N, C-alpha and C positions, 0 to 999 in steps of 0.2 A: 250175669244182672247189676245193674248200677245202682246203688240207693244214695239218694241226696238226702241229707241234714241241713235244719236250718235252726240258729238259737236266738231268742231275742234277749238281752237282760234290760231290766230296769233300770236307766242310771239317773232316777229321780233324785238320789240320794248318795252319790259315788261313795264317799266318806264311809256310811254306814256298810255300803256293799263291801266296800276294800275291806273293812274289820271283822266283816262276818267270815268272807274268805280266808282271811289271815287265820282266824282262831279254827275253823274247821279245817285246814291245811296244816294248822300247827306252826305256823311261822311268827318270827319274831319282829317286831318292829325295827326298823333300822334306827339307830341314835341321828338326831339331824349334824348337817357337814359342821365341822368345826369351825367357830367362831359366829354360830348361830343358836338363837335357843330353840326353835323348833323349824321343822319343815316348812310349813307354810310361809315362817319369814322369809326363807333362803330360795322358795319361791317367788317371792315378790320381785319384780324386775327393778334395778335402781333406778333412781330419778332422773 
């Protein structure tokens, strides 16, 4: 017998969703890469 599962994740606020799962799973946020004050600034492509 085969069972199929599907899952839907509301991604209206991915930062909030990530923070929830980080807390729920006991993960610690990694520090930003060297030379960047935040991960958000690291993700911005150079001009």
